[in-house]
ZALUMGU-880330 format. One record per residue (C-alpha): residue in three letters; chain; x, z, y. Coordinates in steps of 0.05 Angstrom, whole numbers, plus 5000, padded with zeros to 4 digits. Example, Ala and Ser with C-alpha at 12.3 -4.5 7.8 and 13.67 -1.06 7.14 Angstrom:
<pts>
<pt vodren="ALA" zator="A" c1="5246" c3="5156" c2="4910"/>
<pt vodren="SER" zator="A" c1="5273" c3="5143" c2="4979"/>
</pts>
This chain:
<pts>
<pt vodren="MET" zator="A" c1="8885" c3="9368" c2="4728"/>
<pt vodren="ASN" zator="A" c1="8860" c3="9312" c2="4684"/>
<pt vodren="GLU" zator="A" c1="8790" c3="9324" c2="4710"/>
<pt vodren="ASP" zator="A" c1="8815" c3="9315" c2="4782"/>
<pt vodren="PHE" zator="A" c1="8843" c3="9247" c2="4765"/>
<pt vodren="GLU" zator="A" c1="8778" c3="9227" c2="4730"/>
<pt vodren="GLN" zator="A" c1="8738" c3="9249" c2="4792"/>
<pt vodren="LEU" zator="A" c1="8785" c3="9210" c2="4837"/>
<pt vodren="ALA" zator="A" c1="8780" c3="9148" c2="4792"/>
<pt vodren="GLY" zator="A" c1="8704" c3="9154" c2="4793"/>
<pt vodren="ARG" zator="A" c1="8704" c3="9160" c2="4869"/>
<pt vodren="ALA" zator="A" c1="8750" c3="9099" c2="4875"/>
<pt vodren="ALA" zator="A" c1="8703" c3="9059" c2="4830"/>
<pt vodren="GLU" zator="A" c1="8644" c3="9077" c2="4875"/>
<pt vodren="VAL" zator="A" c1="8683" c3="9055" c2="4937"/>
<pt vodren="ASP" zator="A" c1="8703" c3="8990" c2="4903"/>
<pt vodren="ALA" zator="A" c1="8631" c3="8977" c2="4882"/>
<pt vodren="ALA" zator="A" c1="8607" c3="8989" c2="4953"/>
<pt vodren="ASN" zator="A" c1="8659" c3="8942" c2="4981"/>
<pt vodren="GLU" zator="A" c1="8654" c3="8889" c2="4928"/>
<pt vodren="PRO" zator="A" c1="8621" c3="8837" c2="4974"/>
<pt vodren="MET" zator="A" c1="8684" c3="8840" c2="5017"/>
<pt vodren="MET" zator="A" c1="8730" c3="8828" c2="4958"/>
<pt vodren="THR" zator="A" c1="8746" c3="8760" c2="4930"/>
<pt vodren="PRO" zator="A" c1="8769" c3="8752" c2="4858"/>
<pt vodren="ILE" zator="A" c1="8832" c3="8712" c2="4846"/>
<pt vodren="GLU" zator="A" c1="8874" c3="8700" c2="4784"/>
<pt vodren="GLY" zator="A" c1="8906" c3="8763" c2="4760"/>
<pt vodren="GLY" zator="A" c1="8868" c3="8812" c2="4804"/>
<pt vodren="ILE" zator="A" c1="8825" c3="8825" c2="4864"/>
<pt vodren="VAL" zator="A" c1="8847" c3="8815" c2="4936"/>
<pt vodren="ALA" zator="A" c1="8809" c3="8844" c2="4995"/>
<pt vodren="THR" zator="A" c1="8784" c3="8793" c2="5045"/>
<pt vodren="GLU" zator="A" c1="8782" c3="8805" c2="5119"/>
<pt vodren="ALA" zator="A" c1="8722" c3="8846" c2="5139"/>
<pt vodren="GLU" zator="A" c1="8686" c3="8828" c2="5203"/>
<pt vodren="PRO" zator="A" c1="8719" c3="8861" c2="5262"/>
<pt vodren="PRO" zator="A" c1="8680" c3="8919" c2="5292"/>
<pt vodren="VAL" zator="A" c1="8635" c3="8903" c2="5351"/>
<pt vodren="ASP" zator="A" c1="8667" c3="8917" c2="5419"/>
<pt vodren="TYR" zator="A" c1="8605" c3="8948" c2="5452"/>
<pt vodren="TYR" zator="A" c1="8640" c3="8957" c2="5519"/>
<pt vodren="ARG" zator="A" c1="8654" c3="8882" c2="5522"/>
<pt vodren="GLU" zator="A" c1="8582" c3="8869" c2="5500"/>
<pt vodren="SER" zator="A" c1="8555" c3="8915" c2="5554"/>
<pt vodren="ARG" zator="A" c1="8598" c3="8880" c2="5607"/>
<pt vodren="GLY" zator="A" c1="8567" c3="8814" c2="5585"/>
<pt vodren="ALA" zator="A" c1="8497" c3="8843" c2="5587"/>
<pt vodren="VAL" zator="A" c1="8508" c3="8872" c2="5657"/>
<pt vodren="ASP" zator="A" c1="8537" c3="8806" c2="5681"/>
<pt vodren="PHE" zator="A" c1="8476" c3="8770" c2="5654"/>
<pt vodren="PHE" zator="A" c1="8429" c3="8820" c2="5687"/>
<pt vodren="ALA" zator="A" c1="8466" c3="8817" c2="5753"/>
<pt vodren="ALA" zator="A" c1="8465" c3="8741" c2="5753"/>
<pt vodren="LEU" zator="A" c1="8390" c3="8744" c2="5738"/>
<pt vodren="ILE" zator="A" c1="8376" c3="8792" c2="5796"/>
<pt vodren="VAL" zator="A" c1="8421" c3="8756" c2="5846"/>
<pt vodren="GLY" zator="A" c1="8390" c3="8690" c2="5825"/>
<pt vodren="TYR" zator="A" c1="8321" c3="8716" c2="5842"/>
<pt vodren="CYS" zator="A" c1="8343" c3="8754" c2="5904"/>
<pt vodren="PRO" zator="A" c1="8409" c3="8729" c2="5933"/>
<pt vodren="SER" zator="A" c1="8412" c3="8786" c2="5982"/>
<pt vodren="CYS" zator="A" c1="8423" c3="8833" c2="5922"/>
<pt vodren="ALA" zator="A" c1="8493" c3="8805" c2="5913"/>
<pt vodren="ASP" zator="A" c1="8523" c3="8862" c2="5954"/>
<pt vodren="VAL" zator="A" c1="8488" c3="8913" c2="5909"/>
<pt vodren="TRP" zator="A" c1="8515" c3="8883" c2="5844"/>
<pt vodren="ASP" zator="A" c1="8589" c3="8883" c2="5863"/>
<pt vodren="SER" zator="A" c1="8644" c3="8892" c2="5811"/>
<pt vodren="GLY" zator="A" c1="8645" c3="8968" c2="5818"/>
<pt vodren="THR" zator="A" c1="8571" c3="8974" c2="5804"/>
<pt vodren="LYS" zator="A" c1="8576" c3="8928" c2="5745"/>
<pt vodren="GLU" zator="A" c1="8634" c3="8968" c2="5715"/>
<pt vodren="ARG" zator="A" c1="8596" c3="9034" c2="5723"/>
<pt vodren="VAL" zator="A" c1="8532" c3="9006" c2="5692"/>
<pt vodren="SER" zator="A" c1="8572" c3="8974" c2="5635"/>
<pt vodren="ALA" zator="A" c1="8606" c3="9040" c2="5619"/>
<pt vodren="ALA" zator="A" c1="8538" c3="9075" c2="5616"/>
<pt vodren="LEU" zator="A" c1="8506" c3="9019" c2="5576"/>
<pt vodren="ALA" zator="A" c1="8559" c3="9013" c2="5522"/>
<pt vodren="PRO" zator="A" c1="8540" c3="9077" c2="5484"/>
<pt vodren="VAL" zator="A" c1="8466" c3="9058" c2="5486"/>
<pt vodren="MET" zator="A" c1="8481" c3="8989" c2="5458"/>
<pt vodren="GLU" zator="A" c1="8524" c3="9021" c2="5403"/>
<pt vodren="LYS" zator="A" c1="8470" c3="9072" c2="5387"/>
<pt vodren="TYR" zator="A" c1="8418" c3="9017" c2="5376"/>
<pt vodren="GLY" zator="A" c1="8466" c3="8964" c2="5350"/>
<pt vodren="VAL" zator="A" c1="8447" c3="8914" c2="5404"/>
<pt vodren="THR" zator="A" c1="8493" c3="8856" c2="5420"/>
<pt vodren="LEU" zator="A" c1="8485" c3="8794" c2="5463"/>
<pt vodren="GLY" zator="A" c1="8491" c3="8751" c2="5402"/>
<pt vodren="ALA" zator="A" c1="8430" c3="8784" c2="5374"/>
<pt vodren="LEU" zator="A" c1="8386" c3="8764" c2="5433"/>
<pt vodren="PRO" zator="A" c1="8331" c3="8714" c2="5417"/>
<pt vodren="PRO" zator="A" c1="8347" c3="8645" c2="5446"/>
<pt vodren="GLU" zator="A" c1="8284" c3="8648" c2="5488"/>
<pt vodren="LEU" zator="A" c1="8309" c3="8710" c2="5524"/>
<pt vodren="THR" zator="A" c1="8377" c3="8678" c2="5535"/>
<pt vodren="LEU" zator="A" c1="8342" c3="8616" c2="5564"/>
<pt vodren="LEU" zator="A" c1="8301" c3="8660" c2="5610"/>
<pt vodren="ILE" zator="A" c1="8364" c3="8696" c2="5635"/>
<pt vodren="VAL" zator="A" c1="8402" c3="8632" c2="5646"/>
<pt vodren="ALA" zator="A" c1="8348" c3="8584" c2="5671"/>
<pt vodren="GLY" zator="A" c1="8300" c3="8633" c2="5704"/>
<pt vodren="PRO" zator="A" c1="8336" c3="8644" c2="5771"/>
<pt vodren="PRO" zator="A" c1="8349" c3="8570" c2="5786"/>
<pt vodren="LEU" zator="A" c1="8278" c3="8552" c2="5769"/>
<pt vodren="TYR" zator="A" c1="8251" c3="8608" c2="5812"/>
<pt vodren="GLN" zator="A" c1="8295" c3="8590" c2="5872"/>
<pt vodren="SER" zator="A" c1="8275" c3="8516" c2="5862"/>
<pt vodren="SER" zator="A" c1="8202" c3="8534" c2="5865"/>
<pt vodren="ARG" zator="A" c1="8213" c3="8574" c2="5929"/>
<pt vodren="LEU" zator="A" c1="8250" c3="8516" c2="5961"/>
<pt vodren="VAL" zator="A" c1="8195" c3="8467" c2="5941"/>
<pt vodren="ALA" zator="A" c1="8143" c3="8514" c2="5970"/>
<pt vodren="GLU" zator="A" c1="8182" c3="8520" c2="6036"/>
<pt vodren="HIS" zator="A" c1="8191" c3="8444" c2="6038"/>
<pt vodren="THR" zator="A" c1="8116" c3="8434" c2="6027"/>
<pt vodren="GLN" zator="A" c1="8100" c3="8485" c2="6081"/>
<pt vodren="ARG" zator="A" c1="8147" c3="8450" c2="6131"/>
<pt vodren="LYS" zator="A" c1="8114" c3="8383" c2="6116"/>
<pt vodren="ARG" zator="A" c1="8045" c3="8412" c2="6128"/>
<pt vodren="GLU" zator="A" c1="8067" c3="8444" c2="6193"/>
<pt vodren="GLU" zator="A" c1="8099" c3="8378" c2="6216"/>
<pt vodren="ALA" zator="A" c1="8035" c3="8339" c2="6199"/>
<pt vodren="GLU" zator="A" c1="7993" c3="8390" c2="6237"/>
<pt vodren="ARG" zator="A" c1="8040" c3="8387" c2="6297"/>
<pt vodren="GLN" zator="A" c1="8035" c3="8310" c2="6297"/>
<pt vodren="ARG" zator="A" c1="7960" c3="8315" c2="6293"/>
<pt vodren="GLN" zator="A" c1="7958" c3="8363" c2="6352"/>
<pt vodren="GLU" zator="A" c1="8004" c3="8318" c2="6393"/>
<pt vodren="ALA" zator="A" c1="7960" c3="8257" c2="6378"/>
<pt vodren="ALA" zator="A" c1="7898" c3="8297" c2="6398"/>
<pt vodren="ALA" zator="A" c1="7932" c3="8319" c2="6463"/>
<pt vodren="LYS" zator="A" c1="7947" c3="8246" c2="6481"/>
<pt vodren="ASN" zator="A" c1="7875" c3="8224" c2="6469"/>
<pt vodren="PRO" zator="A" c1="7830" c3="8284" c2="6486"/>
<pt vodren="ALA" zator="A" c1="7767" c3="8244" c2="6470"/>
<pt vodren="GLY" zator="A" c1="7793" c3="8234" c2="6400"/>
<pt vodren="PRO" zator="A" c1="7809" c3="8171" c2="6362"/>
<pt vodren="TYR" zator="A" c1="7737" c3="8158" c2="6343"/>
<pt vodren="ALA" zator="A" c1="7700" c3="8176" c2="6407"/>
<pt vodren="ALA" zator="A" c1="7647" c3="8128" c2="6427"/>
<pt vodren="GLY" zator="A" c1="7642" c3="8098" c2="6496"/>
<pt vodren="LYS" zator="A" c1="7590" c3="8114" c2="6549"/>
<pt vodren="PRO" zator="A" c1="7523" c3="8083" c2="6532"/>
<pt vodren="ASP" zator="A" c1="7516" c3="8046" c2="6598"/>
<pt vodren="GLY" zator="A" c1="7590" c3="8043" c2="6614"/>
<pt vodren="SER" zator="A" c1="7583" c3="8085" c2="6677"/>
<pt vodren="PRO" zator="A" c1="7632" c3="8142" c2="6690"/>
<pt vodren="GLU" zator="A" c1="7575" c3="8191" c2="6704"/>
<pt vodren="SER" zator="A" c1="7542" c3="8187" c2="6636"/>
<pt vodren="PRO" zator="A" c1="7565" c3="8236" c2="6582"/>
<pt vodren="ASP" zator="A" c1="7603" c3="8215" c2="6519"/>
<pt vodren="MET" zator="A" c1="7560" c3="8197" c2="6460"/>
<pt vodren="LEU" zator="A" c1="7570" c3="8243" c2="6401"/>
<pt vodren="VAL" zator="A" c1="7583" c3="8204" c2="6338"/>
<pt vodren="HIS" zator="A" c1="7606" c3="8222" c2="6269"/>
<pt vodren="PRO" zator="A" c1="7681" c3="8210" c2="6258"/>
<pt vodren="GLN" zator="A" c1="7666" c3="8160" c2="6202"/>
<pt vodren="MET" zator="A" c1="7632" c3="8115" c2="6253"/>
<pt vodren="GLY" zator="A" c1="7700" c3="8104" c2="6284"/>
<pt vodren="LEU" zator="A" c1="7717" c3="8062" c2="6224"/>
<pt vodren="TYR" zator="A" c1="7666" c3="8010" c2="6247"/>
<pt vodren="GLN" zator="A" c1="7685" c3="8008" c2="6321"/>
<pt vodren="LYS" zator="A" c1="7736" c3="7961" c2="6349"/>
</pts>
């Protein structure tokens, strides 16, 4: 029986040695400090799915119907065991990836809006150019008739020559 107590005491010493970093010495003994709480992988997976859904909807707003709350809950429930298996948490993400997730969609949508704005401006300028050409079919830089008679054909001149005509 004495051997059982010695084995138990030896095992207790091993456990104490393994947990020593979590124990703080105080006067008259050792008091255990609070260990970090275990990671809630389901909560982490919900955050990851929310991030992902926001990323997708930011790039393609019409996907908002796909990533409704039911879909996010199902994907979170499936993702939690995988995150636990590999020990992945959102806090462990590199800051660059977090920046990409947060800033990527607004930057992408902004670039699309700028491209659409630029295209509208080009179309408006082309429309104005066509309207001006329709008002003056001879063109803004057409030369007059050489002898001034209505029967003679227009002279062909380079458009740069229009800069020198009055």
